[in-house]
DOLODO-242802 format. One record per residue (C-alpha): residue number from 1; residue in one letter; x, y, z. Coordinates in Angstrom, 2 decimals. Example, Ala and Ser with C-alpha at 12.3 -4.5 7.8 and 13.67 -1.06 7.14 Angstrom:
2
k r c1 c2 c3
1 A 12.30 -4.50 7.80 $
2 S 13.67 -1.06 7.14 $
END
This chain:
390
k r c1 c2 c3
1 X 132.00 83.71 96.13 $
2 X 134.37 86.60 96.83 $
3 X 132.38 88.79 94.46 $
4 X 129.12 87.84 96.17 $
5 X 130.56 88.65 99.59 $
6 X 131.83 92.00 98.30 $
7 X 128.39 92.80 96.85 $
8 X 126.70 91.98 100.15 $
9 X 129.28 94.16 101.88 $
10 X 128.12 97.14 99.84 $
11 X 124.54 96.14 100.61 $
12 X 125.39 96.13 104.33 $
13 X 126.76 99.68 104.18 $
14 X 123.25 101.10 103.97 $
15 X 122.36 99.35 107.22 $
16 X 125.42 100.51 109.14 $
17 X 124.18 104.10 109.04 $
18 X 120.59 103.29 110.01 $
19 X 121.08 103.62 113.79 $
20 X 122.40 107.16 113.28 $
21 X 119.41 107.96 111.08 $
22 X 117.14 106.56 113.78 $
23 X 118.71 108.77 116.44 $
24 X 118.70 111.97 114.35 $
25 X 115.26 111.64 112.78 $
26 X 113.78 110.10 115.92 $
27 X 114.87 113.23 117.80 $
28 X 113.34 115.47 115.13 $
29 X 110.14 113.43 115.03 $
30 X 109.65 113.96 118.75 $
31 X 110.61 117.62 118.59 $
32 X 109.14 119.06 115.37 $
33 X 106.51 116.49 114.45 $
34 X 105.79 113.23 112.66 $
35 X 104.68 114.74 109.35 $
36 X 107.83 116.79 108.64 $
37 X 110.23 113.95 109.35 $
38 X 108.15 111.49 107.33 $
39 X 108.61 113.78 104.32 $
40 X 112.33 114.37 104.92 $
41 X 113.18 110.68 105.11 $
42 X 111.40 109.90 101.85 $
43 X 113.16 112.76 100.07 $
44 X 116.55 111.43 101.19 $
45 X 115.77 107.87 100.16 $
46 X 114.20 108.87 96.85 $
47 X 117.04 111.16 95.78 $
48 X 119.72 108.62 96.74 $
49 X 117.96 105.75 94.97 $
50 X 117.58 107.78 91.78 $
51 X 121.20 108.98 91.81 $
52 X 122.45 105.39 92.06 $
53 X 121.04 104.98 88.57 $
54 X 123.40 107.65 87.17 $
55 X 126.64 106.69 88.97 $
56 X 129.39 106.49 86.31 $
57 X 130.97 103.11 85.69 $
58 X 134.31 101.94 87.04 $
59 X 135.69 102.19 83.51 $
60 X 134.79 105.88 83.45 $
61 X 135.92 107.11 86.88 $
62 X 137.76 104.20 88.47 $
63 X 137.53 103.65 92.23 $
64 X 135.34 106.72 92.61 $
65 X 132.44 104.65 91.19 $
66 X 132.15 102.15 94.06 $
67 X 132.86 104.95 96.56 $
68 X 129.95 106.98 95.17 $
69 X 127.72 103.92 95.21 $
70 X 128.55 103.23 98.85 $
71 X 127.99 106.89 99.81 $
72 X 124.55 106.83 98.18 $
73 X 123.75 103.60 100.01 $
74 X 124.67 105.42 103.23 $
75 X 122.29 108.26 102.38 $
76 X 119.56 105.69 101.66 $
77 X 120.18 104.01 104.99 $
78 X 120.29 107.31 106.87 $
79 X 116.78 108.14 105.65 $
80 X 115.54 104.57 106.12 $
81 X 116.61 104.77 109.76 $
82 X 113.34 106.50 110.63 $
83 X 111.17 106.05 107.54 $
84 X 109.17 103.04 108.68 $
85 X 108.93 104.38 112.23 $
86 X 107.30 107.56 111.00 $
87 X 104.78 105.71 108.84 $
88 X 103.76 103.38 111.66 $
89 X 103.57 106.07 114.37 $
90 X 101.50 108.33 112.12 $
91 X 99.10 105.44 111.52 $
92 X 98.98 104.37 115.18 $
93 X 98.32 107.85 116.50 $
94 X 95.32 108.12 114.18 $
95 X 93.90 104.64 114.88 $
96 X 91.19 103.36 117.25 $
97 X 92.65 101.41 120.18 $
98 X 90.79 98.16 119.51 $
99 X 91.99 97.94 115.89 $
100 X 95.41 99.52 116.30 $
101 X 97.25 96.28 115.53 $
102 X 95.49 95.89 112.21 $
103 X 95.98 99.49 111.09 $
104 X 99.64 99.74 112.11 $
105 X 100.39 96.56 110.18 $
106 X 99.16 98.20 106.97 $
107 X 102.30 100.33 106.37 $
108 X 104.23 97.09 105.98 $
109 X 102.00 96.17 103.08 $
110 X 103.74 99.11 101.41 $
111 X 107.03 97.34 102.08 $
112 X 105.61 94.15 100.56 $
113 X 104.33 96.03 97.52 $
114 X 107.76 97.65 97.21 $
115 X 109.33 94.20 97.27 $
116 X 106.94 93.07 94.55 $
117 X 107.73 96.09 92.39 $
118 X 111.48 95.69 92.87 $
119 X 111.30 91.95 92.16 $
120 X 109.27 92.62 89.01 $
121 X 111.75 95.29 87.93 $
122 X 114.69 92.94 88.54 $
123 X 112.92 90.17 86.62 $
124 X 112.28 92.51 83.70 $
125 X 115.84 93.76 83.34 $
126 X 117.24 90.27 83.92 $
127 X 115.73 89.26 80.60 $
128 X 118.10 91.64 78.82 $
129 X 121.29 90.24 77.27 $
130 X 124.12 90.17 79.83 $
131 X 126.07 92.93 78.10 $
132 X 123.05 95.25 78.04 $
133 X 122.17 94.41 81.66 $
134 X 125.65 95.20 82.93 $
135 X 126.12 98.36 80.89 $
136 X 122.78 100.16 81.27 $
137 X 119.91 97.79 82.09 $
138 X 120.61 97.65 85.83 $
139 X 120.14 101.43 86.02 $
140 X 116.50 101.39 84.90 $
141 X 114.91 100.32 88.23 $
142 X 116.86 102.98 90.14 $
143 X 115.89 105.73 87.73 $
144 X 112.27 104.59 87.75 $
145 X 112.20 104.86 91.54 $
146 X 112.05 108.65 91.09 $
147 X 108.40 108.31 90.05 $
148 X 107.48 106.50 93.27 $
149 X 109.41 109.02 95.36 $
150 X 107.69 112.01 93.74 $
151 X 104.22 110.53 94.27 $
152 X 105.06 109.65 97.88 $
153 X 106.43 113.09 98.67 $
154 X 103.33 114.74 97.19 $
155 X 101.05 112.59 99.36 $
156 X 103.05 113.16 102.53 $
157 X 103.06 116.93 102.21 $
158 X 99.27 116.72 102.24 $
159 X 99.18 114.84 105.57 $
160 X 98.02 116.50 108.79 $
161 X 100.06 116.26 111.97 $
162 X 98.87 113.48 114.30 $
163 X 96.43 114.42 117.08 $
164 X 98.72 112.81 119.66 $
165 X 101.65 115.08 118.75 $
166 X 99.38 118.13 118.69 $
167 X 98.10 117.15 122.13 $
168 X 101.67 116.78 123.41 $
169 X 102.51 120.28 122.15 $
170 X 99.37 121.70 123.72 $
171 X 100.19 120.21 127.14 $
172 X 103.88 121.13 126.96 $
173 X 104.80 117.45 127.04 $
174 X 107.57 117.58 124.42 $
175 X 111.03 116.77 125.70 $
176 X 114.27 118.58 124.77 $
177 X 116.47 115.49 124.45 $
178 X 114.23 112.48 123.73 $
179 X 117.07 109.93 123.69 $
180 X 118.12 110.83 127.26 $
181 X 114.59 110.28 128.56 $
182 X 114.28 107.13 126.49 $
183 X 117.39 105.62 128.04 $
184 X 116.47 106.83 131.51 $
185 X 112.84 105.69 131.65 $
186 X 112.43 102.94 129.01 $
187 X 115.76 101.11 128.94 $
188 X 114.17 97.70 129.40 $
189 X 111.72 98.26 126.55 $
190 X 114.51 99.53 124.30 $
191 X 116.69 96.48 124.97 $
192 X 113.72 94.20 124.30 $
193 X 113.17 95.95 120.96 $
194 X 116.79 95.38 119.99 $
195 X 116.50 91.68 120.67 $
196 X 113.06 91.42 119.10 $
197 X 114.35 92.79 115.80 $
198 X 117.02 90.15 115.26 $
199 X 114.72 87.37 114.07 $
200 X 112.39 89.03 111.60 $
201 X 115.06 91.31 110.12 $
202 X 117.55 88.51 109.55 $
203 X 114.89 86.32 107.94 $
204 X 113.74 89.12 105.64 $
205 X 117.15 89.67 104.09 $
206 X 118.01 85.98 104.08 $
207 X 115.00 85.28 101.87 $
208 X 115.49 88.33 99.68 $
209 X 119.25 88.09 99.23 $
210 X 121.13 84.98 100.41 $
211 X 118.50 82.45 99.31 $
212 X 118.39 83.90 95.80 $
213 X 122.17 83.54 95.53 $
214 X 122.12 80.04 97.04 $
215 X 119.45 78.75 94.69 $
216 X 121.05 80.21 91.57 $
217 X 124.78 79.71 92.18 $
218 X 124.89 76.59 94.37 $
219 X 121.87 74.66 93.16 $
220 X 122.23 76.01 89.62 $
221 X 118.53 76.74 89.22 $
222 X 117.11 79.60 87.12 $
223 X 117.07 82.98 88.85 $
224 X 113.59 83.66 87.52 $
225 X 112.24 80.64 89.41 $
226 X 113.34 81.83 92.85 $
227 X 112.45 85.44 92.08 $
228 X 108.95 84.27 91.24 $
229 X 108.81 82.44 94.57 $
230 X 109.83 85.56 96.47 $
231 X 107.24 87.49 94.44 $
232 X 104.44 85.10 95.45 $
233 X 105.56 85.21 99.10 $
234 X 105.34 89.00 98.93 $
235 X 101.76 88.77 97.68 $
236 X 100.91 86.41 100.55 $
237 X 102.51 88.83 103.06 $
238 X 100.24 91.64 101.89 $
239 X 97.38 89.60 103.34 $
240 X 99.03 87.84 106.29 $
241 X 100.81 90.82 107.89 $
242 X 97.58 92.82 108.52 $
243 X 95.87 89.54 109.49 $
244 X 98.42 88.87 112.23 $
245 X 98.16 92.52 113.28 $
246 X 94.41 91.99 113.72 $
247 X 95.01 88.77 115.64 $
248 X 97.29 90.68 118.02 $
249 X 94.33 92.99 118.73 $
250 X 92.47 89.96 120.06 $
251 X 95.11 87.83 121.81 $
252 X 97.94 90.27 122.54 $
253 X 101.15 91.38 120.88 $
254 X 103.62 89.05 122.60 $
255 X 101.93 85.73 121.78 $
256 X 101.76 86.54 118.06 $
257 X 105.30 87.97 117.87 $
258 X 106.98 85.24 119.93 $
259 X 104.93 82.55 118.17 $
260 X 106.24 83.70 114.80 $
261 X 109.83 83.66 116.08 $
262 X 109.52 80.15 117.53 $
263 X 107.88 78.80 114.37 $
264 X 110.61 80.42 112.23 $
265 X 113.35 78.81 114.33 $
266 X 111.69 75.39 114.05 $
267 X 111.39 75.78 110.27 $
268 X 115.05 76.72 109.62 $
269 X 116.29 73.21 108.80 $
270 X 113.13 72.11 106.93 $
271 X 113.41 75.31 104.89 $
272 X 116.84 74.42 103.50 $
273 X 115.82 70.78 103.11 $
274 X 113.03 71.92 100.80 $
275 X 115.48 74.18 98.95 $
276 X 117.79 71.23 98.31 $
277 X 115.04 69.18 96.68 $
278 X 115.44 71.54 93.68 $
279 X 111.69 71.21 93.16 $
280 X 110.06 74.47 92.10 $
281 X 106.86 73.66 94.00 $
282 X 108.66 72.76 97.23 $
283 X 111.02 75.76 97.01 $
284 X 108.07 78.07 96.55 $
285 X 106.29 76.37 99.45 $
286 X 109.32 76.90 101.69 $
287 X 109.62 80.58 100.85 $
288 X 105.87 81.20 101.21 $
289 X 105.64 79.47 104.60 $
290 X 108.81 81.07 105.97 $
291 X 108.41 84.60 104.60 $
292 X 104.69 84.83 103.98 $
293 X 103.47 83.19 107.20 $
294 X 105.99 82.72 110.04 $
295 X 107.95 85.91 109.49 $
296 X 104.72 87.79 108.81 $
297 X 103.50 86.89 112.30 $
298 X 106.49 88.75 113.76 $
299 X 106.10 91.65 111.37 $
300 X 102.36 91.97 111.89 $
301 X 102.68 92.33 115.67 $
302 X 105.94 94.26 115.70 $
303 X 104.74 97.67 114.52 $
304 X 102.02 98.14 117.11 $
305 X 104.13 96.51 119.83 $
306 X 107.00 98.96 119.36 $
307 X 104.66 101.95 119.21 $
308 X 102.89 100.99 122.43 $
309 X 106.09 100.36 124.37 $
310 X 107.01 104.07 124.47 $
311 X 105.19 107.21 125.66 $
312 X 104.32 110.00 123.23 $
313 X 107.10 112.39 124.28 $
314 X 109.85 110.09 122.99 $
315 X 107.88 107.54 120.96 $
316 X 109.53 108.36 117.62 $
317 X 113.01 108.00 119.13 $
318 X 112.05 104.80 120.93 $
319 X 110.59 103.18 117.83 $
320 X 113.32 104.31 115.42 $
321 X 116.25 103.53 117.71 $
322 X 114.65 100.33 118.98 $
323 X 114.11 99.09 115.45 $
324 X 117.28 100.24 113.74 $
325 X 120.19 99.74 116.16 $
326 X 120.30 96.01 115.42 $
327 X 119.61 96.48 111.68 $
328 X 123.31 96.33 110.77 $
329 X 123.59 92.95 112.53 $
330 X 120.32 91.33 111.56 $
331 X 119.61 93.04 108.23 $
332 X 122.80 94.23 106.63 $
333 X 125.21 91.56 107.84 $
334 X 122.95 88.50 107.64 $
335 X 123.36 87.87 103.88 $
336 X 127.10 88.52 104.30 $
337 X 127.37 86.22 107.34 $
338 X 125.25 83.52 105.74 $
339 X 127.36 83.54 102.59 $
340 X 130.59 83.47 104.60 $
341 X 129.34 80.56 106.76 $
342 X 128.29 78.62 103.70 $
343 X 131.63 79.32 101.98 $
344 X 133.60 78.20 105.07 $
345 X 131.75 74.92 105.65 $
346 X 130.32 74.15 102.22 $
347 X 126.90 73.37 103.71 $
348 X 123.83 75.29 104.81 $
349 X 123.45 73.84 108.32 $
350 X 125.54 76.64 109.93 $
351 X 123.25 79.16 108.24 $
352 X 120.19 77.40 109.66 $
353 X 121.72 77.40 113.16 $
354 X 122.58 81.10 112.80 $
355 X 118.98 81.97 111.93 $
356 X 117.65 79.75 114.72 $
357 X 119.83 81.54 117.28 $
358 X 118.62 84.98 116.18 $
359 X 114.97 83.84 116.30 $
360 X 115.49 82.39 119.78 $
361 X 116.83 85.75 120.99 $
362 X 113.78 87.41 119.45 $
363 X 111.33 85.12 121.21 $
364 X 113.04 85.64 124.58 $
365 X 113.18 89.42 124.14 $
366 X 109.49 89.65 123.29 $
367 X 108.46 87.51 126.25 $
368 X 110.57 89.66 128.61 $
369 X 108.76 92.82 127.47 $
370 X 105.40 93.88 128.93 $
371 X 102.13 93.19 127.11 $
372 X 100.93 96.46 125.54 $
373 X 97.59 95.66 123.88 $
374 X 95.59 98.10 126.02 $
375 X 98.18 100.88 126.15 $
376 X 97.08 104.51 125.80 $
377 X 98.97 106.53 123.17 $
378 X 97.84 110.07 123.96 $
379 X 99.51 112.23 126.59 $
380 X 96.35 112.63 128.67 $
381 X 95.59 108.90 128.46 $
382 X 99.14 108.05 129.52 $
383 X 98.88 110.36 132.51 $
384 X 95.59 108.81 133.57 $
385 X 96.92 105.28 133.10 $
386 X 99.88 106.07 135.37 $
387 X 97.57 107.04 138.26 $
388 X 96.29 104.10 140.38 $
389 X 92.53 103.74 139.96 $
390 X 90.24 103.20 142.97 $
END
């Protein structure tokens, strides 16, 4: 248990730096453009991920090994602090208004595909003998990530800048210090984003981290079984996330987002009940419903909702800071907190209550924010929308 908590502590390190990455790259995204920052963040993440695969062992360099690992996790997190924001904003600012929810949900399918690839890679190396896995096998997925990074960087350098950012430059609508304007003019929206992130982020890393540990170490079930369940849930999310994004185009962002949070809270105790049956079918069902459906409702509406909450001149900062400030709490610390709660009580009910509380905060935060379905993203459209119409 102590080793698991220590491992999740290292995992959390990458999230602790994300808010800083959001501030820095959000500022650059609003000042120099979406395209450039989108390339920079991927370079940082790709280089750090690859270098993790060549970190010397503790036997070779002692305490410097975990220090290097943690530093590389920090570099990963620094880039990740604005990576998703850039992908979503670039998509949104090139999308038709009536289908914006659908199109901005598509970048998350990349996240789901990434989860599938990483799960498959973990499953493959897990089949190695323990000695081989611990000595060199674990390095293979990190080294292989270089291929994905190179392809991604090549594609991003070929992107054009978004028409919304070009329009903002043309009209002199760029701001010198985006964060100051963000805090001055959109404080309510920013606070709502912080609360809205707690539910979906905590659920994501509960399913991908804590649940795997719980099923394998506490229930004593094969790791491959739960990894396969997470894999299937990822496949389902590739379909359901864009679907919920499209639904938000029809009924609004808040009802889809808050509905997913409320459903997730209600499913917390049934989820662990199904885990404890030790039935492969029921465990898979629990993970698919929780991660592939209820959480996907939040994720599908979140991207477009966060984009539409902020005007073009500080949209990148608003999205990145709004999404990442609570990442250390909801993303990085959730597996650590869940493991600590389980270790302290010896039962999963405190973990279920913890997740329910975060989802309740999410639902309230979303419902306190304005509905944004018909928002204009361009500078000219924003200016027209701000003028009362006769």
